[in-house]
C-alpha positions in Angstrom: 6.5 29.8 7.2 8.9 26.8 7.1 8.0 26.1 3.5 9.4 29.6 2.6 12.9 28.3 3.4 12.8 25.7 0.7 13.3 28.1 -2.2 16.1 29.8 -0.2 17.7 26.4 0.4 17.5 25.5 -3.3 19.1 28.8 -4.3 21.8 28.5 -1.6 22.6 24.9 -2.8 22.9 26.1 -6.4 25.1 29.0 -5.3 27.3 26.6 -3.3 27.5 24.3 -6.3 28.8 27.0 -8.7 30.9 28.6 -6.0 32.7 25.5 -5.1 33.3 24.6 -8.7 34.8 28.1 -9.4 37.0 28.0 -6.2 38.2 24.5 -7.0 38.9 25.5 -10.6 41.0 28.4 -9.5 43.0 26.4 -6.9 43.7 23.6 -9.3 45.3 25.8 -12.0 48.6 24.2 -12.9 48.1 21.5 -10.2 47.2 17.9 -10.8 44.0 17.5 -8.8 42.4 14.3 -7.6 38.8 15.3 -8.4 37.0 17.4 -10.9 35.5 20.8 -10.0 32.0 19.5 -10.5 32.6 16.9 -7.8 33.6 19.7 -5.4 30.4 21.4 -6.3 28.4 18.3 -5.6 30.2 18.0 -2.2 29.3 21.7 -1.5 25.7 21.1 -2.4 25.5 18.1 -0.1 27.0 20.0 2.9 24.7 22.9 2.2 21.5 21.1 1.9 21.9 18.1 4.3 22.4 20.1 7.6 19.5 22.4 6.7 17.2 19.6 5.9 18.2 17.8 9.1 17.3 20.9 11.1 13.9 21.2 9.3 13.1 17.5 9.9 14.1 17.8 13.6 11.9 21.0 13.8 9.0 19.1 12.3 9.3 16.4 14.7 9.8 18.3 17.9 8.0 21.6 17.2 4.5 20.2 18.1 5.8 19.1 21.5 7.5 22.4 22.3 4.5 24.3 21.0 2.2 22.3 23.2 4.4 23.0 26.3 4.5 26.7 25.5 0.8 26.9 25.0 0.0 25.1 28.2 2.5 27.2 30.2 0.7 30.4 29.4 -2.8 29.1 29.4 -5.4 30.8 31.6 -6.4 29.0 34.8 -9.9 28.3 33.5 -8.6 26.5 30.5 -6.1 24.5 32.5 -9.0 23.1 34.6 -10.7 21.6 31.6 -10.6 17.8 30.9 -7.8 16.8 28.5 -10.2 16.2 25.6 -12.1 19.5 26.1 -8.8 21.4 26.6 -7.5 20.0 23.4 -10.6 21.0 21.6 -10.3 24.5 23.0 -6.8 24.9 21.8 -7.7 23.5 18.4 -10.4 26.2 18.2 -7.9 28.8 19.3 -5.6 27.8 16.5 -8.5 28.1 14.1 -9.4 31.5 15.4 -5.8 32.6 15.2 -5.7 31.6 11.6 -8.8 33.7 10.8 -11.2 30.7 10.7 -14.4 30.3 12.8 -14.4 28.0 15.8 -15.8 24.5 15.3 -17.7 24.4 18.7 -19.9 26.7 20.6 -18.2 27.7 23.9 -19.9 29.1 26.9 -18.5 31.9 29.1 -15.8 32.4 30.1 -14.2 30.3 27.3 -15.9 32.2 24.5 -14.3 35.5 25.7 -10.9 33.8 26.0 -10.8 32.4 22.4 -9.7 35.6 20.6 -6.8 36.3 23.0 -5.8 32.7 23.1 -6.0 32.5 19.3 -3.6 35.4 18.9 -1.2 34.0 21.5 -1.2 30.5 19.9 -0.7 32.1 16.5 2.2 34.1 17.8 3.8 30.9 19.3 3.5 29.2 16.0 5.0 32.0 14.1 7.9 32.3 16.6 8.7 28.5 16.3 8.5 28.6 12.5 10.8 31.6 12.4 13.2 29.8 14.7 13.2 26.7 12.6 13.9 28.8 9.4 16.7 30.7 11.1 18.4 27.5 12.5 18.1 25.8 9.1 19.6 28.8 7.4 22.4 28.9 9.9 23.1 25.2 9.4 23.2 25.7 5.6 25.6 28.6 6.0 27.9 26.7 8.4 28.0 23.8 6.0 28.9 26.0 3.0 31.7 27.7 5.0 33.0 24.3 6.0 33.1 23.2 2.4 34.9 26.3 1.2 37.5 26.2 3.9 38.4 22.6 3.0 38.7 22.8 -0.9 42.2 22.0 -2.1 43.6 20.2 -5.1 44.6 17.0 -3.3 41.2 16.5 -1.5 39.3 13.4 -2.5 36.0 15.1 -3.2 34.8 12.3 -5.5 35.2 9.7 -2.9 33.4 11.8 -0.3 30.5 12.4 -2.6 30.3 8.7 -3.4 30.2 7.9 0.3 27.3 10.2 0.7 25.5 8.6 -2.2 26.2 5.1 -0.7 24.8 6.3 2.6 21.7 7.6 1.0 21.1 4.3 -0.8 21.7 2.4 2.5 19.3 4.7 4.3 16.6 4.2 1.6 17.1 0.4 1.9 16.9 0.7 5.7 13.7 2.6 5.5 12.1 0.0 3.3 13.3 -2.8 5.7 12.3 -1.0 8.8 8.8 -0.2 7.4 8.3 -3.9 6.8 9.6 -4.7 10.3 7.2 -2.0 11.8 4.2 -3.4 10.0 5.0 -6.9 11.1 5.6 -5.7 14.7 2.4 -3.8 14.9 0.4 -6.8 13.5 2.1 -9.2 16.0 1.7 -6.9 19.0 -2.0 -6.3 18.5 -2.6 -9.9 17.4 -1.1 -11.1 20.6 -3.6 -8.9 22.5 -6.4 -10.4 20.5 -5.2 -14.0 21.0 -5.0 -13.3 24.8 -8.8 -13.1 24.8 -9.6 -15.5 22.0 -7.8 -18.9 21.7 -5.9 -19.4 18.5 -7.6 -22.8 17.9 -11.0 -21.1 18.2 -10.0 -18.3 15.8 -8.5 -20.7 13.2 -10.9 -23.6 13.4 -14.1 -22.0 14.7 -17.1 -22.1 12.3 -19.0 -19.1 13.7 -18.0 -15.5 12.9 -20.1 -12.9 14.8 -18.0 -10.3 16.5 -20.0 -8.1 18.9 -19.2 -5.0 20.8 -19.7 -4.3 24.5 -23.2 -3.2 25.2 -23.0 -2.0 28.8 -20.3 0.2 30.4 -19.4 -2.6 32.8 -19.2 -5.2 30.1 -15.6 -6.0 29.1 -14.8 -7.1 25.6 -17.3 -8.9 23.5 -19.7 -11.8 23.6 -19.4 -12.7 19.9 -18.0 -15.6 18.1 -14.6 -15.3 16.5 -14.3 -18.5 14.4 -12.6 -17.2 11.2 -12.9 -20.4 9.1 -15.9 -19.1 7.2 -13.8 -16.0 6.2 -10.9 -18.2 5.0 -13.3 -20.4 3.1 -14.9 -17.4 1.3 -11.5 -15.9 0.5 -10.3 -19.2 -0.9 -13.5 -19.8 -2.9 -13.5 -16.4 -4.6 -9.7 -16.6 -5.2 -10.2 -20.0 -6.8 -13.0 -18.8 -9.1 -11.0 -15.7 -10.1 -7.8 -17.7 -11.0 -10.0 -20.2 -12.9 -11.0 -17.3 -15.1 -7.8 -15.3 -15.1 -5.1 -18.0 -15.4 -6.1 -19.8 -18.6 -7.5 -16.7 -20.3 -4.5 -14.5 -19.4 -1.9 -17.2 -20.3 -3.5 -18.1 -23.6 -3.8 -14.4 -24.5 -0.1 -13.9 -23.7 0.9 -16.9 -25.9 -1.2 -15.6 -28.8 0.1 -12.0 -28.5 3.7 -13.2 -28.2 3.9 -16.0 -30.8 0.9 -15.8 -33.2 -0.4 -12.2 -33.4 0.9 -9.9 -36.1 2.7 -6.7 -35.1 -0.3 -4.5 -36.0 -2.7 -6.5 -33.8 -0.2 -6.8 -30.9 0.5 -3.1 -31.0 -3.2 -2.3 -30.7 -4.3 -5.0 -28.2 -1.4 -4.9 -25.7 -1.9 -1.2 -24.7 -5.7 -1.9 -24.3 -4.9 -4.7 -21.8 -2.5 -2.5 -20.0 -5.1 0.3 -19.7 -7.7 -2.2 -18.5 -5.4 -3.1 -15.6 -5.7 0.5 -14.4 -9.5 0.5 -14.1 -10.5 1.2 -10.5 -11.8 -1.8 -8.6 -15.0 0.1 -7.7 -15.8 0.2 -11.4 -15.5 -3.5 -11.5 -17.7 -3.6 -8.4 -20.4 -1.6 -10.1 -20.1 -3.9 -13.2 -20.6 -6.9 -11.0 -23.5 -5.6 -9.0 -25.4 -4.0 -11.8 -24.7 -6.3 -14.8 -23.1 -9.6 -14.0 -25.1 -10.3 -10.8 -28.5 -9.8 -12.4 -27.5 -11.7 -15.5 -26.3 -14.7 -13.4 -29.5 -14.6 -11.3 -31.7 -14.6 -14.4 -29.8 -17.5 -15.8 -29.9 -19.7 -12.7 -33.5 -18.7 -12.0 -34.5 -19.7 -15.5 -32.6 -23.0 -15.2 -34.4 -23.6 -11.9 -37.8 -23.1 -13.5 -36.8 -25.8 -16.1 -35.8 -28.3 -13.4 -38.7 -27.8 -11.1 -41.2 -30.8 -11.2 -38.5 -33.2 -12.5 -36.0 -35.6 -10.9 -33.9 -32.5 -10.0 -36.8 -30.7 -8.4 -34.7 -29.9 -5.2 -32.0 -28.3 -7.3 -34.5 -26.4 -9.3 -36.1 -25.0 -6.1 -32.7 -23.9 -4.9 -31.7 -22.2 -8.2 -35.0 -20.2 -8.2 -33.9 -18.6 -5.0 -30.5 -17.5 -6.2 -29.9 -13.8 -5.7 -27.6 -11.2 -7.3 -24.8 -11.4 -4.6 -22.9 -14.7 -4.8 -19.3 -15.9 -4.8 -19.5 -16.8 -8.5 -20.2 -13.2 -9.5 -17.4 -11.7 -7.4 -14.9 -14.4 -8.5 -15.8 -14.0 -12.2 -15.6 -10.2 -12.2 -12.3 -10.4 -10.2 -11.0 -12.9 -12.7 -11.8 -10.4 -15.5 -9.9 -7.8 -13.5 -6.9 -10.0 -13.2 -6.6 -11.0 -16.9 -4.5 -8.0 -17.8 -2.1 -8.7 -15.0 -1.6 -12.3 -16.1 -1.5 -11.6 -19.8 0.8 -8.6 -19.7 3.3 -10.1 -17.4 3.3 -13.5 -19.0 3.7 -11.9 -22.5 6.7 -10.0 -21.3 8.2 -13.1 -19.8 7.6 -15.3 -22.9 9.1 -12.6 -25.1 12.2 -12.6 -22.8 13.0 -16.2 -23.7 16.0 -16.1 -26.1 15.1 -16.3 -29.8 17.8 -19.0 -30.2 15.6 -21.5 -28.3 12.8 -20.9 -30.8 15.2 -21.2 -33.8 16.7 -24.4 -32.4 13.2 -25.9 -31.9 12.2 -25.0 -35.4 15.4 -26.4 -36.8 14.6 -29.8 -35.1 11.3 -29.9 -37.1 9.0 -28.8 -34.2 5.8 -26.9 -35.1 4.9 -23.6 -33.5 2.5 -25.2 -31.0 5.1 -27.8 -30.1 7.7 -25.1 -29.6 5.3 -23.2 -27.3 4.4 -26.3 -25.3 7.8 -28.0 -25.0 10.3 -25.0 -25.1 8.8 -21.7 -24.4 6.5 -22.5 -21.5 9.1 -24.6 -19.6 11.7 -21.8 -20.1 9.2 -19.1 -18.9 7.7 -21.1 -16.1 9.4 -19.3 -13.3 8.2 -16.0 -14.5 4.7 -17.2 -15.3 4.5 -18.7 -11.8 5.4 -15.3 -10.4 2.7 -13.6 -12.6 0.2 -16.1 -11.3 1.3 -15.5 -7.7 0.9 -11.7 -8.2 -2.6 -12.2 -9.6 -3.4 -14.6 -6.7 -2.2 -12.1 -4.1 -4.3 -9.4 -5.8 -7.3 -11.7 -5.6 -6.7 -12.3 -1.9 -6.5 -8.7 -1.1 -9.4 -7.4 -3.1 -12.1 -5.8 -1.1 -14.5 -3.6 -3.1 -15.6 -6.2 -5.6 -16.3 -8.7 -2.9 -18.3 -6.1 -0.8 -20.5 -5.1 -3.8 -20.9 -8.6 -5.4 -20.6 -11.3 -2.8 -22.3 -9.9 0.3 -21.2 -9.8 3.9 -22.5 -13.1 5.2 -19.8 -15.1 6.9 -20.8 -18.6 5.7 -18.8 -21.8 5.7 -19.5 -23.0 2.3 -17.8 -23.9 -1.0 -20.9 -23.4 -3.0 -20.2 -20.6 -5.6 -23.9 -19.6 -5.7 -24.0 -18.7 -1.9 -23.2 -15.2 -0.5 -19.8 -15.2 1.3 -17.4 -12.7 2.7 -13.6 -12.5 2.8 -10.9 -11.6 5.3 -10.2 -8.2 3.8 -13.9 -7.2 3.8 -14.2 -8.1 7.4 -11.0 -6.2 8.3 -12.6 -3.1 6.8 -15.9 -3.7 8.5 -14.3 -4.1 11.9 -12.2 -0.9 11.6 -15.0 1.3 10.2 -16.1 4.1 12.4 -15.0 5.1 15.9 -13.4 2.0 17.6 -11.8 1.3 20.8 -8.6 -0.8 20.4 -9.2 -2.6 23.7 -11.9 -5.0 22.7 -11.6 -8.4 20.8 -13.9 -7.1 18.1 -11.5 -4.4 17.0 -8.4 -6.4 17.7 -9.8 -9.3 15.6 -8.9 -7.1 12.5 -5.2 -7.5 13.5 -5.6 -11.3 13.9 -7.1 -11.5 10.4 -4.3 -9.2 9.1 -1.6 -11.3 10.6 -3.2 -14.5 9.2 -3.5 -12.9 5.8 0.2 -11.8 5.9 1.4 -15.3 6.8 -0.7 -16.8 3.9 0.8 -14.4 1.5 4.3 -15.0 2.8 3.7 -18.8 2.4 2.6 -18.2 -1.2 5.8 -16.2 -1.9 7.9 -19.0 -0.4 6.2 -21.5 -2.6 6.7 -19.4 -5.6 10.4 -19.0 -4.8 10.7 -22.7 -4.5 9.1 -23.1 -7.9 11.4 -20.6 -9.4 14.4 -22.2 -7.8 13.4 -25.7 -8.9 12.7 -24.8 -12.6 15.2 -22.0 -13.1 17.5 -22.6 -16.1 20.4 -20.5 -17.4 20.3 -19.6 -21.1 23.3 -18.2 -23.0 
């Protein structure tokens, strides 16, 4: 029922806007006023909508607690004797029955007989709380509008008050962004400390065996697995290196061509295609890697191995004949294809942002187009290009789907691109898939991996900022 108040609130706010404008216009006739009537209207709209929205938000936050207390206060004795989980399931089914839906579980007597009555009671409590929230919000909107109309006078600084509200809204938005980041970091650090209380940091960062296990018996605490994450870091670095080897040169050269060499017709046709390619879901790239690129690479290396068998490179030939579809090279190559639009589109915009006067000056000194690109445009665009590379690198580090479908899940300490590997993000997903208990090292290891990934990304950002600061130049 709460959502029904929103149209009423919008109508009331619009009415307050026009009402305040009309009242301010009448009171300002023949008097030099500080603010315009529209600014009084904006002030009235704020004071009508803000209190009502505050009440609705408070109701959304506190209503579940109040509703739970009221439901428990009138619950039958048989329901109150249930275990907490069973009691919660009973009230969930009571809500469903009260809403006209079937129960999700089969209850024995006497609980089956109690469900219809409890459903009606729970539904009545919900309607009462919803109606109370709507009434309080409407009352808050009415009081806010009355306050505004009683304060309107020609010498009031309505414009300044509206601007203070706008500044407060902008500050609140900034605070939400900052507090969200702080909350993410705090949650990572808190659960990571719980993990490192069971697994030493040195074992986690330098260990070469990754095999997290869950408790098998009820009296077994924690896990008996190995938590050496070095193979995960090696796999992440290997796939990122392969991806950037593909994406960096191809994307940068494509950006240079589109910016400096391509004609307007070709550029207008190709650039939108690249930008559309950047929006292809990663699962599509994963299918492409698993069904097309992987088998093609396997056939190539198997055929090469057949040619090498029996010769001086017989050992290498035997190894190449055993190469399978899933390997780091497949995941890195397809990920590099995925990153090409990011690098090319951003680099193209950055190169185009270099002032034309620099190009004209270089040509006036007798430089060719290639010399201008190499000695003028790229140094001038280096900070932005470095940022584009960093964005692509961060995307490569955080990619999960392509690695899962094309590189496998084997935690192997290797830098061989033909081996199956796994990455940090894939293992985080694996550890947190399904029902987990957040009191064992196996589950908490995901937070340790997340914190490490966060610190690595932060270090990359710091390095990029240093590059930008070192090579930044001001152009008139």
